[in-house]
C-alpha positions in Angstrom: 18.8 -12.4 -12.7 15.8 -11.1 -10.9 14.3 -7.7 -11.8 15.8 -5.0 -9.6 13.3 -2.8 -7.7 15.8 0.0 -8.0 15.3 0.1 -11.8 11.5 0.3 -11.6 9.2 3.3 -11.4 7.4 3.9 -8.1 4.2 3.3 -9.9 5.3 -0.2 -11.0 6.7 -1.0 -7.5 3.4 0.0 -5.9 1.3 -2.0 -8.4 3.6 -5.1 -7.6 3.3 -4.5 -3.9 -0.5 -4.7 -3.9 -0.8 -7.3 -6.7 -1.6 -10.1 -4.3 -4.0 -8.2 -2.1 -7.5 -9.7 -1.9 -8.8 -6.2 -2.6 -7.1 -4.3 -5.4 -10.2 -2.5 -6.6 -9.5 0.6 -4.4 -6.4 1.2 -6.5 -8.1 0.8 -9.9 -10.3 2.9 -12.1 -13.6 1.7 -13.6 -11.8 0.0 -16.5 -9.6 -2.1 -14.1 -6.4 -0.1 -14.7 -4.3 1.0 -11.8 -4.8 4.7 -10.8 -1.7 6.9 -10.6 -0.2 6.4 -7.2 -0.6 10.1 -6.4 -4.3 9.3 -6.3 -4.0 6.4 -3.9 -5.4 7.2 -0.5 -3.0 7.7 2.3 0.1 7.3 0.1 2.5 10.3 0.4 4.9 11.3 -2.3 7.9 13.6 -2.1 8.6 16.4 -4.6 10.1 13.9 -7.1 6.8 11.8 -7.0 8.6 9.1 -5.0 6.7 7.2 -2.3 7.8 8.2 1.2 4.8 7.0 3.3 2.1 4.4 3.3 -0.5 4.5 6.1 -3.4 2.1 5.4 -4.5 1.8 9.0 -8.2 1.3 9.1 -9.9 4.0 11.2 -12.7 1.9 12.6 -13.7 4.3 15.4 -15.2 3.3 18.7 -19.0 3.2 18.0 -19.7 5.2 21.1 -23.3 5.9 21.9 -24.4 3.3 19.4 -24.0 5.8 16.6 -23.1 3.2 14.0 -19.8 5.0 13.2 -18.0 3.0 10.5 -14.8 5.0 10.5 -12.9 6.3 7.4 -12.1 3.2 5.4 -13.3 4.3 2.0 -10.4 4.1 -0.5 -8.4 1.8 1.7 -7.9 -1.9 0.9 -9.9 -4.5 2.7 -8.0 -7.2 4.6 -6.7 -10.4 3.0 -4.1 -11.6 0.6 -0.4 -11.5 0.6 2.4 -9.0 0.3 5.9 -9.2 -1.1 7.8 -6.5 0.8 10.6 -6.7 -1.8 8.6 -4.2 -3.8 8.6 -1.5 -1.2 9.9 1.7 -2.8 13.5 2.5 -1.7 12.5 6.0 -0.5 9.8 4.7 1.8 10.4 5.8 5.4 7.0 5.0 7.0 4.8 2.0 6.5 1.7 1.3 8.5 -0.5 -1.6 7.3 -2.1 -3.1 10.5 -5.2 -5.3 10.4 -4.9 -6.1 6.7 -4.2 -9.7 7.6 -1.6 -10.0 4.9 0.8 -13.0 4.6 4.3 -12.9 3.3 7.9 -13.0 4.0 10.8 -10.6 3.7 14.3 -11.0 2.6 16.2 -8.3 4.6 18.8 -8.2 1.9 16.2 -6.5 -0.3 15.6 -3.6 2.2 17.0 -0.2 1.4 20.4 0.6 3.0 19.6 4.3 3.3 
């Protein structure tokens, strides 16, 4: 059968979740290995090091007064690619990934029941 997300570490699930993003470099070190998820920007873990929140909304700002404000996007993935929501960690209660222009489908049978 298919590998079960329930049997995988949150590190593995998160690596699989972003594996088809156009921009994975923000999650990797200088050698190309994935950083520990506790170091990923705007990913919140609980006391058991389980993912409970992902908020990769790009804060692009308003550019008021022509101040060339770029917002706080450093460390966040750039848009493009695809996502397989099957790999969402079962403890995740908040997901915000607007404007990443990701493609993908979801099989609702794979969603956590809790």
